[in-house]
mmCIF file of the N, C-alpha and C atoms, coordinates in Angstrom:
data_MODEL
# 
_entry.id   MODEL 
# 
loop_
_atom_site.group_PDB 
_atom_site.id 
_atom_site.type_symbol 
_atom_site.label_atom_id 
_atom_site.label_alt_id 
_atom_site.label_comp_id 
_atom_site.label_asym_id 
_atom_site.label_entity_id 
_atom_site.label_seq_id 
_atom_site.pdbx_PDB_ins_code 
_atom_site.Cartn_x 
_atom_site.Cartn_y 
_atom_site.Cartn_z 
_atom_site.occupancy 
_atom_site.B_iso_or_equiv 
_atom_site.pdbx_formal_charge 
_atom_site.auth_seq_id 
_atom_site.auth_comp_id 
_atom_site.auth_asym_id 
_atom_site.auth_atom_id 
_atom_site.pdbx_PDB_model_num 
ATOM 1   N N  . MET A 1 1  ? 0.834  -1.177 0.000   1.00 0.00 ? 1  MET A N  1 
ATOM 2   C CA . MET A 1 1  ? 0.000  0.000  0.000   1.00 0.00 ? 1  MET A CA 1 
ATOM 3   C C  . MET A 1 1  ? 0.882  1.245  0.000   1.00 0.00 ? 1  MET A C  1 
ATOM 4   N N  . VAL A 1 2  ? 0.548  2.198  -0.826  1.00 0.00 ? 2  VAL A N  1 
ATOM 5   C CA . VAL A 1 2  ? 1.334  3.425  -0.959  1.00 0.00 ? 2  VAL A CA 1 
ATOM 6   C C  . VAL A 1 2  ? 0.761  4.485  -0.042  1.00 0.00 ? 2  VAL A C  1 
ATOM 7   N N  . SER A 1 3  ? 1.635  5.117  0.705   1.00 0.00 ? 3  SER A N  1 
ATOM 8   C CA . SER A 1 3  ? 1.169  6.186  1.583   1.00 0.00 ? 3  SER A CA 1 
ATOM 9   C C  . SER A 1 3  ? 1.216  7.513  0.836   1.00 0.00 ? 3  SER A C  1 
ATOM 10  N N  . ILE A 1 4  ? 0.557  8.500  1.389   1.00 0.00 ? 4  ILE A N  1 
ATOM 11  C CA . ILE A 1 4  ? 0.488  9.818  0.755   1.00 0.00 ? 4  ILE A CA 1 
ATOM 12  C C  . ILE A 1 4  ? 1.858  10.483 0.751   1.00 0.00 ? 4  ILE A C  1 
ATOM 13  N N  . GLY A 1 5  ? 2.695  10.171 1.696   1.00 0.00 ? 5  GLY A N  1 
ATOM 14  C CA . GLY A 1 5  ? 4.019  10.782 1.787   1.00 0.00 ? 5  GLY A CA 1 
ATOM 15  C C  . GLY A 1 5  ? 4.945  10.394 0.651   1.00 0.00 ? 5  GLY A C  1 
ATOM 16  N N  . ASP A 1 6  ? 4.670  9.311  -0.071  1.00 0.00 ? 6  ASP A N  1 
ATOM 17  C CA . ASP A 1 6  ? 5.529  8.877  -1.161  1.00 0.00 ? 6  ASP A CA 1 
ATOM 18  C C  . ASP A 1 6  ? 5.259  9.614  -2.468  1.00 0.00 ? 6  ASP A C  1 
ATOM 19  N N  . ALA A 1 7  ? 4.123  10.263 -2.606  1.00 0.00 ? 7  ALA A N  1 
ATOM 20  C CA . ALA A 1 7  ? 3.760  10.899 -3.867  1.00 0.00 ? 7  ALA A CA 1 
ATOM 21  C C  . ALA A 1 7  ? 4.734  12.004 -4.286  1.00 0.00 ? 7  ALA A C  1 
ATOM 22  N N  . PRO A 1 8  ? 5.136  12.908 -3.409  1.00 0.00 ? 8  PRO A N  1 
ATOM 23  C CA . PRO A 1 8  ? 6.071  13.943 -3.860  1.00 0.00 ? 8  PRO A CA 1 
ATOM 24  C C  . PRO A 1 8  ? 7.425  13.376 -4.281  1.00 0.00 ? 8  PRO A C  1 
ATOM 25  N N  . SER A 1 9  ? 7.901  12.345 -3.613  1.00 0.00 ? 9  SER A N  1 
ATOM 26  C CA . SER A 1 9  ? 9.199  11.790 -3.989  1.00 0.00 ? 9  SER A CA 1 
ATOM 27  C C  . SER A 1 9  ? 9.126  11.150 -5.375  1.00 0.00 ? 9  SER A C  1 
ATOM 28  N N  . THR A 1 10 ? 8.013  10.552 -5.741  1.00 0.00 ? 10 THR A N  1 
ATOM 29  C CA . THR A 1 10 ? 7.836  9.989  -7.070  1.00 0.00 ? 10 THR A CA 1 
ATOM 30  C C  . THR A 1 10 ? 7.833  11.098 -8.117  1.00 0.00 ? 10 THR A C  1 
ATOM 31  N N  . PHE A 1 11 ? 7.206  12.212 -7.804  1.00 0.00 ? 11 PHE A N  1 
ATOM 32  C CA . PHE A 1 11 ? 7.178  13.341 -8.708  1.00 0.00 ? 11 PHE A CA 1 
ATOM 33  C C  . PHE A 1 11 ? 8.588  13.856 -8.980  1.00 0.00 ? 11 PHE A C  1 
ATOM 34  N N  . PHE A 1 12 ? 9.395  13.971 -7.939  1.00 0.00 ? 12 PHE A N  1 
ATOM 35  C CA . PHE A 1 12 ? 10.750 14.494 -8.105  1.00 0.00 ? 12 PHE A CA 1 
ATOM 36  C C  . PHE A 1 12 ? 11.674 13.501 -8.802  1.00 0.00 ? 12 PHE A C  1 
ATOM 37  N N  . VAL A 1 13 ? 11.322 12.231 -8.809  1.00 0.00 ? 13 VAL A N  1 
ATOM 38  C CA . VAL A 1 13 ? 12.105 11.250 -9.552  1.00 0.00 ? 13 VAL A CA 1 
ATOM 39  C C  . VAL A 1 13 ? 11.847 11.408 -11.046 1.00 0.00 ? 13 VAL A C  1 
ATOM 40  N N  . PHE A 1 14 ? 10.612 11.644 -11.444 1.00 0.00 ? 14 PHE A N  1 
ATOM 41  C CA . PHE A 1 14 ? 10.264 11.760 -12.853 1.00 0.00 ? 14 PHE A CA 1 
ATOM 42  C C  . PHE A 1 14 ? 10.446 13.172 -13.411 1.00 0.00 ? 14 PHE A C  1 
ATOM 43  N N  . LEU A 1 15 ? 10.630 14.157 -12.577 1.00 0.00 ? 15 LEU A N  1 
ATOM 44  C CA . LEU A 1 15 ? 10.799 15.532 -13.040 1.00 0.00 ? 15 LEU A CA 1 
ATOM 45  C C  . LEU A 1 15 ? 12.013 15.701 -13.965 1.00 0.00 ? 15 LEU A C  1 
ATOM 46  N N  . PRO A 1 16 ? 13.201 15.181 -13.623 1.00 0.00 ? 16 PRO A N  1 
ATOM 47  C CA . PRO A 1 16 ? 14.324 15.314 -14.564 1.00 0.00 ? 16 PRO A CA 1 
ATOM 48  C C  . PRO A 1 16 ? 14.080 14.586 -15.892 1.00 0.00 ? 16 PRO A C  1 
ATOM 49  N N  . VAL A 1 17 ? 13.399 13.455 -15.847 1.00 0.00 ? 17 VAL A N  1 
ATOM 50  C CA . VAL A 1 17 ? 13.094 12.717 -17.064 1.00 0.00 ? 17 VAL A CA 1 
ATOM 51  C C  . VAL A 1 17 ? 12.158 13.532 -17.950 1.00 0.00 ? 17 VAL A C  1 
ATOM 52  N N  . LEU A 1 18 ? 11.149 14.132 -17.365 1.00 0.00 ? 18 LEU A N  1 
ATOM 53  C CA . LEU A 1 18 ? 10.215 14.957 -18.120 1.00 0.00 ? 18 LEU A CA 1 
ATOM 54  C C  . LEU A 1 18 ? 10.899 16.201 -18.680 1.00 0.00 ? 18 LEU A C  1 
ATOM 55  N N  . LEU A 1 19 ? 11.794 16.777 -17.911 1.00 0.00 ? 19 LEU A N  1 
ATOM 56  C CA . LEU A 1 19 ? 12.532 17.954 -18.369 1.00 0.00 ? 19 LEU A CA 1 
ATOM 57  C C  . LEU A 1 19 ? 13.428 17.609 -19.558 1.00 0.00 ? 19 LEU A C  1 
ATOM 58  N N  . LEU A 1 20 ? 14.131 16.488 -19.490 1.00 0.00 ? 20 LEU A N  1 
ATOM 59  C CA . LEU A 1 20 ? 14.972 16.064 -20.612 1.00 0.00 ? 20 LEU A CA 1 
ATOM 60  C C  . LEU A 1 20 ? 14.142 15.738 -21.841 1.00 0.00 ? 20 LEU A C  1 
ATOM 61  N N  . LEU A 1 21 ? 13.001 15.126 -21.662 1.00 0.00 ? 21 LEU A N  1 
ATOM 62  C CA . LEU A 1 21 ? 12.114 14.828 -22.779 1.00 0.00 ? 21 LEU A CA 1 
ATOM 63  C C  . LEU A 1 21 ? 11.626 16.120 -23.433 1.00 0.00 ? 21 LEU A C  1 
ATOM 64  N N  . PHE A 1 22 ? 11.238 17.085 -22.631 1.00 0.00 ? 22 PHE A N  1 
ATOM 65  C CA . PHE A 1 22 ? 10.780 18.376 -23.137 1.00 0.00 ? 22 PHE A CA 1 
ATOM 66  C C  . PHE A 1 22 ? 11.891 19.085 -23.913 1.00 0.00 ? 22 PHE A C  1 
ATOM 67  N N  . LEU A 1 23 ? 13.108 19.095 -23.379 1.00 0.00 ? 23 LEU A N  1 
ATOM 68  C CA . LEU A 1 23 ? 14.219 19.753 -24.058 1.00 0.00 ? 23 LEU A CA 1 
ATOM 69  C C  . LEU A 1 23 ? 14.564 19.056 -25.375 1.00 0.00 ? 23 LEU A C  1 
ATOM 70  N N  . ASN A 1 24 ? 14.459 17.738 -25.420 1.00 0.00 ? 24 ASN A N  1 
ATOM 71  C CA . ASN A 1 24 ? 14.708 17.014 -26.668 1.00 0.00 ? 24 ASN A CA 1 
ATOM 72  C C  . ASN A 1 24 ? 13.659 17.325 -27.721 1.00 0.00 ? 24 ASN A C  1 
ATOM 73  N N  . VAL A 1 25 ? 12.415 17.432 -27.307 1.00 0.00 ? 25 VAL A N  1 
ATOM 74  C CA . VAL A 1 25 ? 11.348 17.778 -28.251 1.00 0.00 ? 25 VAL A CA 1 
ATOM 75  C C  . VAL A 1 25 ? 11.567 19.185 -28.795 1.00 0.00 ? 25 VAL A C  1 
ATOM 76  N N  . ILE A 1 26 ? 11.919 20.121 -27.933 1.00 0.00 ? 26 ILE A N  1 
ATOM 77  C CA . ILE A 1 26 ? 12.205 21.493 -28.371 1.00 0.00 ? 26 ILE A CA 1 
ATOM 78  C C  . ILE A 1 26 ? 13.391 21.503 -29.335 1.00 0.00 ? 26 ILE A C  1 
ATOM 79  N N  . ASN A 1 27 ? 14.416 20.720 -29.049 1.00 0.00 ? 27 ASN A N  1 
ATOM 80  C CA . ASN A 1 27 ? 15.581 20.633 -29.931 1.00 0.00 ? 27 ASN A CA 1 
ATOM 81  C C  . ASN A 1 27 ? 15.193 20.121 -31.310 1.00 0.00 ? 27 ASN A C  1 
ATOM 82  N N  . ILE A 1 28 ? 14.369 19.104 -31.379 1.00 0.00 ? 28 ILE A N  1 
ATOM 83  C CA . ILE A 1 28 ? 13.934 18.554 -32.659 1.00 0.00 ? 28 ILE A CA 1 
ATOM 84  C C  . ILE A 1 28 ? 13.085 19.557 -33.423 1.00 0.00 ? 28 ILE A C  1 
ATOM 85  N N  . VAL A 1 29 ? 12.195 20.250 -32.729 1.00 0.00 ? 29 VAL A N  1 
ATOM 86  C CA . VAL A 1 29 ? 11.336 21.245 -33.385 1.00 0.00 ? 29 VAL A CA 1 
ATOM 87  C C  . VAL A 1 29 ? 12.175 22.389 -33.955 1.00 0.00 ? 29 VAL A C  1 
ATOM 88  N N  . ILE A 1 30 ? 13.159 22.872 -33.203 1.00 0.00 ? 30 ILE A N  1 
ATOM 89  C CA . ILE A 1 30 ? 14.018 23.951 -33.685 1.00 0.00 ? 30 ILE A CA 1 
ATOM 90  C C  . ILE A 1 30 ? 14.859 23.487 -34.866 1.00 0.00 ? 30 ILE A C  1 
ATOM 91  N N  . SER A 1 31 ? 15.334 22.262 -34.831 1.00 0.00 ? 31 SER A N  1 
ATOM 92  C CA . SER A 1 31 ? 16.121 21.723 -35.938 1.00 0.00 ? 31 SER A CA 1 
ATOM 93  C C  . SER A 1 31 ? 15.299 21.639 -37.216 1.00 0.00 ? 31 SER A C  1 
ATOM 94  N N  . ILE A 1 32 ? 14.084 21.171 -37.108 1.00 0.00 ? 32 ILE A N  1 
ATOM 95  C CA . ILE A 1 32 ? 13.204 21.084 -38.278 1.00 0.00 ? 32 ILE A CA 1 
ATOM 96  C C  . ILE A 1 32 ? 12.862 22.476 -38.793 1.00 0.00 ? 32 ILE A C  1 
ATOM 97  N N  . TRP A 1 33 ? 12.622 23.415 -37.884 1.00 0.00 ? 33 TRP A N  1 
ATOM 98  C CA . TRP A 1 33 ? 12.340 24.789 -38.314 1.00 0.00 ? 33 TRP A CA 1 
ATOM 99  C C  . TRP A 1 33 ? 13.514 25.373 -39.093 1.00 0.00 ? 33 TRP A C  1 
ATOM 100 N N  . ALA A 1 34 ? 14.730 25.177 -38.590 1.00 0.00 ? 34 ALA A N  1 
ATOM 101 C CA . ALA A 1 34 ? 15.908 25.728 -39.267 1.00 0.00 ? 34 ALA A CA 1 
ATOM 102 C C  . ALA A 1 34 ? 16.102 25.076 -40.629 1.00 0.00 ? 34 ALA A C  1 
ATOM 103 N N  . TYR A 1 35 ? 15.859 23.778 -40.754 1.00 0.00 ? 35 TYR A N  1 
ATOM 104 C CA . TYR A 1 35 ? 15.966 23.106 -42.050 1.00 0.00 ? 35 TYR A CA 1 
ATOM 105 C C  . TYR A 1 35 ? 14.976 23.708 -43.036 1.00 0.00 ? 35 TYR A C  1 
ATOM 106 N N  . ARG A 1 36 ? 13.733 23.850 -42.615 1.00 0.00 ? 36 ARG A N  1 
ATOM 107 C CA . ARG A 1 36 ? 12.709 24.421 -43.501 1.00 0.00 ? 36 ARG A CA 1 
ATOM 108 C C  . ARG A 1 36 ? 13.004 25.878 -43.823 1.00 0.00 ? 36 ARG A C  1 
ATOM 109 N N  . ASP A 1 37 ? 13.517 26.618 -42.865 1.00 0.00 ? 37 ASP A N  1 
ATOM 110 C CA . ASP A 1 37 ? 13.859 28.016 -43.095 1.00 0.00 ? 37 ASP A CA 1 
ATOM 111 C C  . ASP A 1 37 ? 14.989 28.135 -44.110 1.00 0.00 ? 37 ASP A C  1 
ATOM 112 N N  . ALA A 1 38 ? 15.986 27.274 -43.992 1.00 0.00 ? 38 ALA A N  1 
ATOM 113 C CA . ALA A 1 38 ? 17.096 27.298 -44.950 1.00 0.00 ? 38 ALA A CA 1 
ATOM 114 C C  . ALA A 1 38 ? 16.609 26.948 -46.353 1.00 0.00 ? 38 ALA A C  1 
ATOM 115 N N  . ARG A 1 39 ? 15.726 25.987 -46.479 1.00 0.00 ? 39 ARG A N  1 
ATOM 116 C CA . ARG A 1 39 ? 15.182 25.626 -47.792 1.00 0.00 ? 39 ARG A CA 1 
ATOM 117 C C  . ARG A 1 39 ? 14.325 26.766 -48.357 1.00 0.00 ? 39 ARG A C  1 
ATOM 118 N N  . ARG A 1 40 ? 13.535 27.406 -47.499 1.00 0.00 ? 40 ARG A N  1 
ATOM 119 C CA . ARG A 1 40 ? 12.663 28.496 -47.941 1.00 0.00 ? 40 ARG A CA 1 
ATOM 120 C C  . ARG A 1 40 ? 13.478 29.706 -48.400 1.00 0.00 ? 40 ARG A C  1 
ATOM 121 N N  . ARG A 1 41 ? 14.638 29.903 -47.826 1.00 0.00 ? 41 ARG A N  1 
ATOM 122 C CA . ARG A 1 41 ? 15.489 31.042 -48.194 1.00 0.00 ? 41 ARG A CA 1 
ATOM 123 C C  . ARG A 1 41 ? 16.331 30.764 -49.428 1.00 0.00 ? 41 ARG A C  1 
ATOM 124 N N  . GLY A 1 42 ? 16.173 29.609 -50.025 1.00 0.00 ? 42 GLY A N  1 
ATOM 125 C CA . GLY A 1 42 ? 16.851 29.322 -51.273 1.00 0.00 ? 42 GLY A CA 1 
ATOM 126 C C  . GLY A 1 42 ? 18.216 28.688 -51.136 1.00 0.00 ? 42 GLY A C  1 
ATOM 127 N N  . ASN A 1 43 ? 18.564 28.197 -49.959 1.00 0.00 ? 43 ASN A N  1 
ATOM 128 C CA . ASN A 1 43 ? 19.849 27.522 -49.795 1.00 0.00 ? 43 ASN A CA 1 
ATOM 129 C C  . ASN A 1 43 ? 19.775 26.122 -50.389 1.00 0.00 ? 43 ASN A C  1 
ATOM 130 N N  . SER A 1 44 ? 20.935 25.544 -50.664 1.00 0.00 ? 44 SER A N  1 
ATOM 131 C CA . SER A 1 44 ? 20.970 24.206 -51.243 1.00 0.00 ? 44 SER A CA 1 
ATOM 132 C C  . SER A 1 44 ? 20.486 23.168 -50.232 1.00 0.00 ? 44 SER A C  1 
ATOM 133 N N  . LYS A 1 45 ? 20.120 22.011 -50.765 1.00 0.00 ? 45 LYS A N  1 
ATOM 134 C CA . LYS A 1 45 ? 19.644 20.937 -49.899 1.00 0.00 ? 45 LYS A CA 1 
ATOM 135 C C  . LYS A 1 45 ? 20.765 20.438 -48.993 1.00 0.00 ? 45 LYS A C  1 
ATOM 136 N N  . GLU A 1 46 ? 21.997 20.426 -49.491 1.00 0.00 ? 46 GLU A N  1 
ATOM 137 C CA . GLU A 1 46 ? 23.137 19.989 -48.688 1.00 0.00 ? 46 GLU A CA 1 
ATOM 138 C C  . GLU A 1 46 ? 23.363 20.924 -47.498 1.00 0.00 ? 46 GLU A C  1 
ATOM 139 N N  . PHE A 1 47 ? 23.288 22.220 -47.758 1.00 0.00 ? 47 PHE A N  1 
ATOM 140 C CA . PHE A 1 47 ? 23.439 23.190 -46.676 1.00 0.00 ? 47 PHE A CA 1 
ATOM 141 C C  . PHE A 1 47 ? 22.342 23.010 -45.632 1.00 0.00 ? 47 PHE A C  1 
ATOM 142 N N  . SER A 1 48 ? 21.127 22.772 -46.089 1.00 0.00 ? 48 SER A N  1 
ATOM 143 C CA . SER A 1 48 ? 20.010 22.596 -45.167 1.00 0.00 ? 48 SER A CA 1 
ATOM 144 C C  . SER A 1 48 ? 20.198 21.357 -44.306 1.00 0.00 ? 48 SER A C  1 
ATOM 145 N N  . ILE A 1 49 ? 20.723 20.290 -44.883 1.00 0.00 ? 49 ILE A N  1 
ATOM 146 C CA . ILE A 1 49 ? 20.965 19.068 -44.112 1.00 0.00 ? 49 ILE A CA 1 
ATOM 147 C C  . ILE A 1 49 ? 22.086 19.282 -43.106 1.00 0.00 ? 49 ILE A C  1 
ATOM 148 N N  . ILE A 1 50 ? 23.119 20.035 -43.492 1.00 0.00 ? 50 ILE A N  1 
ATOM 149 C CA . ILE A 1 50 ? 24.197 20.353 -42.549 1.00 0.00 ? 50 ILE A CA 1 
ATOM 150 C C  . ILE A 1 50 ? 23.655 21.169 -41.380 1.00 0.00 ? 50 ILE A C  1 
ATOM 151 N N  . VAL A 1 51 ? 22.775 22.119 -41.665 1.00 0.00 ? 51 VAL A N  1 
ATOM 152 C CA . VAL A 1 51 ? 22.145 22.911 -40.603 1.00 0.00 ? 51 VAL A CA 1 
ATOM 153 C C  . VAL A 1 51 ? 21.343 22.006 -39.679 1.00 0.00 ? 51 VAL A C  1 
ATOM 154 N N  . LEU A 1 52 ? 20.580 21.093 -40.250 1.00 0.00 ? 52 LEU A N  1 
ATOM 155 C CA . LEU A 1 52 ? 19.768 20.175 -39.456 1.00 0.00 ? 52 LEU A CA 1 
ATOM 156 C C  . LEU A 1 52 ? 20.631 19.323 -38.539 1.00 0.00 ? 52 LEU A C  1 
ATOM 157 N N  . ILE A 1 53 ? 21.685 18.739 -39.072 1.00 0.00 ? 53 ILE A N  1 
ATOM 158 C CA . ILE A 1 53 ? 22.555 17.880 -38.263 1.00 0.00 ? 53 ILE A CA 1 
ATOM 159 C C  . ILE A 1 53 ? 23.288 18.691 -37.202 1.00 0.00 ? 53 ILE A C  1 
ATOM 160 N N  . ALA A 1 54 ? 23.764 19.877 -37.580 1.00 0.00 ? 54 ALA A N  1 
ATOM 161 C CA . ALA A 1 54 ? 24.472 20.725 -36.612 1.00 0.00 ? 54 ALA A CA 1 
ATOM 162 C C  . ALA A 1 54 ? 23.563 21.112 -35.451 1.00 0.00 ? 54 ALA A C  1 
ATOM 163 N N  . LEU A 1 55 ? 22.316 21.425 -35.742 1.00 0.00 ? 55 LEU A N  1 
ATOM 164 C CA . LEU A 1 55 ? 21.402 21.817 -34.670 1.00 0.00 ? 55 LEU A CA 1 
ATOM 165 C C  . LEU A 1 55 ? 20.981 20.630 -33.813 1.00 0.00 ? 55 LEU A C  1 
ATOM 166 N N  . LEU A 1 56 ? 20.959 19.445 -34.374 1.00 0.00 ? 56 LEU A N  1 
ATOM 167 C CA . LEU A 1 56 ? 20.630 18.273 -33.565 1.00 0.00 ? 56 LEU A CA 1 
ATOM 168 C C  . LEU A 1 56 ? 21.733 17.968 -32.559 1.00 0.00 ? 56 LEU A C  1 
ATOM 169 N N  . PHE A 1 57 ? 22.997 18.169 -32.958 1.00 0.00 ? 57 PHE A N  1 
ATOM 170 C CA . PHE A 1 57 ? 24.109 17.833 -32.069 1.00 0.00 ? 57 PHE A CA 1 
ATOM 171 C C  . PHE A 1 57 ? 24.603 19.014 -31.234 1.00 0.00 ? 57 PHE A C  1 
ATOM 172 N N  . PHE A 1 58 ? 24.455 20.233 -31.739 1.00 0.00 ? 58 PHE A N  1 
ATOM 173 C CA . PHE A 1 58 ? 24.894 21.434 -31.017 1.00 0.00 ? 58 PHE A CA 1 
ATOM 174 C C  . PHE A 1 58 ? 23.757 22.442 -31.013 1.00 0.00 ? 58 PHE A C  1 
ATOM 175 N N  . PRO A 1 59 ? 22.736 22.233 -30.181 1.00 0.00 ? 59 PRO A N  1 
ATOM 176 C CA . PRO A 1 59 ? 21.506 23.021 -30.312 1.00 0.00 ? 59 PRO A CA 1 
ATOM 177 C C  . PRO A 1 59 ? 21.668 24.521 -30.069 1.00 0.00 ? 59 PRO A C  1 
ATOM 178 N N  . ILE A 1 60 ? 22.298 24.928 -29.019 1.00 0.00 ? 60 ILE A N  1 
ATOM 179 C CA . ILE A 1 60 ? 22.339 26.354 -28.680 1.00 0.00 ? 60 ILE A CA 1 
ATOM 180 C C  . ILE A 1 60 ? 23.328 27.092 -29.581 1.00 0.00 ? 60 ILE A C  1 
ATOM 181 N N  . ILE A 1 61 ? 24.553 26.585 -29.652 1.00 0.00 ? 61 ILE A N  1 
ATOM 182 C CA . ILE A 1 61 ? 25.576 27.240 -30.474 1.00 0.00 ? 61 ILE A CA 1 
ATOM 183 C C  . ILE A 1 61 ? 25.187 27.155 -31.953 1.00 0.00 ? 61 ILE A C  1 
ATOM 184 N N  . GLY A 1 62 ? 24.651 26.014 -32.364 1.00 0.00 ? 62 GLY A N  1 
ATOM 185 C CA . GLY A 1 62 ? 24.244 25.852 -33.754 1.00 0.00 ? 62 GLY A CA 1 
ATOM 186 C C  . GLY A 1 62 ? 23.158 26.828 -34.158 1.00 0.00 ? 62 GLY A C  1 
ATOM 187 N N  . LEU A 1 63 ? 22.191 27.067 -33.280 1.00 0.00 ? 63 LEU A N  1 
ATOM 188 C CA . LEU A 1 63 ? 21.114 28.009 -33.578 1.00 0.00 ? 63 LEU A CA 1 
ATOM 189 C C  . LEU A 1 63 ? 21.657 29.431 -33.678 1.00 0.00 ? 63 LEU A C  1 
ATOM 190 N N  . ILE A 1 64 ? 22.557 29.791 -32.783 1.00 0.00 ? 64 ILE A N  1 
ATOM 191 C CA . ILE A 1 64 ? 23.143 31.133 -32.826 1.00 0.00 ? 64 ILE A CA 1 
ATOM 192 C C  . ILE A 1 64 ? 23.922 31.325 -34.120 1.00 0.00 ? 64 ILE A C  1 
ATOM 193 N N  . VAL A 1 65 ? 24.733 30.340 -34.490 1.00 0.00 ? 65 VAL A N  1 
ATOM 194 C CA . VAL A 1 65 ? 25.515 30.435 -35.725 1.00 0.00 ? 65 VAL A CA 1 
ATOM 195 C C  . VAL A 1 65 ? 24.595 30.505 -36.932 1.00 0.00 ? 65 VAL A C  1 
ATOM 196 N N  . TYR A 1 66 ? 23.557 29.664 -36.956 1.00 0.00 ? 66 TYR A N  1 
ATOM 197 C CA . TYR A 1 66 ? 22.643 29.690 -38.105 1.00 0.00 ? 66 TYR A CA 1 
ATOM 198 C C  . TYR A 1 66 ? 21.951 31.036 -38.224 1.00 0.00 ? 66 TYR A C  1 
ATOM 199 N N  . LEU A 1 67 ? 21.501 31.602 -37.119 1.00 0.00 ? 67 LEU A N  1 
ATOM 200 C CA . LEU A 1 67 ? 20.821 32.890 -37.176 1.00 0.00 ? 67 LEU A CA 1 
ATOM 201 C C  . LEU A 1 67 ? 21.759 34.002 -37.646 1.00 0.00 ? 67 LEU A C  1 
ATOM 202 N N  . LEU A 1 68 ? 23.062 33.856 -37.385 1.00 0.00 ? 68 LEU A N  1 
ATOM 203 C CA . LEU A 1 68 ? 24.020 34.870 -37.825 1.00 0.00 ? 68 LEU A CA 1 
ATOM 204 C C  . LEU A 1 68 ? 24.381 34.734 -39.301 1.00 0.00 ? 68 LEU A C  1 
ATOM 205 N N  . ILE A 1 69 ? 24.406 33.501 -39.845 1.00 0.00 ? 69 ILE A N  1 
ATOM 206 C CA . ILE A 1 69 ? 24.889 33.329 -41.218 1.00 0.00 ? 69 ILE A CA 1 
ATOM 207 C C  . ILE A 1 69 ? 23.779 33.166 -42.247 1.00 0.00 ? 69 ILE A C  1 
ATOM 208 N N  . ARG A 1 70 ? 22.549 33.049 -41.832 1.00 0.00 ? 70 ARG A N  1 
ATOM 209 C CA . ARG A 1 70 ? 21.501 32.826 -42.828 1.00 0.00 ? 70 ARG A CA 1 
ATOM 210 C C  . ARG A 1 70 ? 21.307 34.061 -43.702 1.00 0.00 ? 70 ARG A C  1 
ATOM 211 N N  . LYS A 1 71 ? 20.858 33.818 -44.896 1.00 0.00 ? 71 LYS A N  1 
ATOM 212 C CA . LYS A 1 71 ? 20.636 34.904 -45.862 1.00 0.00 ? 71 LYS A CA 1 
ATOM 213 C C  . LYS A 1 71 ? 19.351 35.649 -45.530 1.00 0.00 ? 71 LYS A C  1 
ATOM 214 N N  . ASP A 1 72 ? 19.364 36.943 -45.801 1.00 0.00 ? 72 ASP A N  1 
ATOM 215 C CA . ASP A 1 72 ? 18.117 37.697 -45.666 1.00 0.00 ? 72 ASP A CA 1 
ATOM 216 C C  . ASP A 1 72 ? 17.203 37.341 -46.829 1.00 0.00 ? 72 ASP A C  1 
ATOM 217 N N  . LYS A 1 73 ? 15.929 37.260 -46.530 1.00 0.00 ? 73 LYS A N  1 
ATOM 218 C CA . LYS A 1 73 ? 14.970 36.851 -47.568 1.00 0.00 ? 73 LYS A CA 1 
ATOM 219 C C  . LYS A 1 73 ? 14.676 37.985 -48.532 1.00 0.00 ? 73 LYS A C  1 
ATOM 220 N N  . PHE A 1 74 ? 14.799 39.196 -48.083 1.00 0.00 ? 74 PHE A N  1 
ATOM 221 C CA . PHE A 1 74 ? 14.428 40.339 -48.929 1.00 0.00 ? 74 PHE A CA 1 
ATOM 222 C C  . PHE A 1 74 ? 15.633 41.001 -49.524 1.00 0.00 ? 74 PHE A C  1 
# 
């Protein structure tokens, strides 16, 4: 039988797992956005794939670099 006192400890055990899952989902969404943005701006497919892979492995630095080097649309 589970007592009421065990509920908060279970929550704190799964909190880091949920946080990592959330950060991974955000990383994937940002990577897909950058790939589509690079394709929409007229970059080559190879460049877009490099952007996608770079953002999957280096999310924060990769996003900063991509935002600095991407072409202006207008």
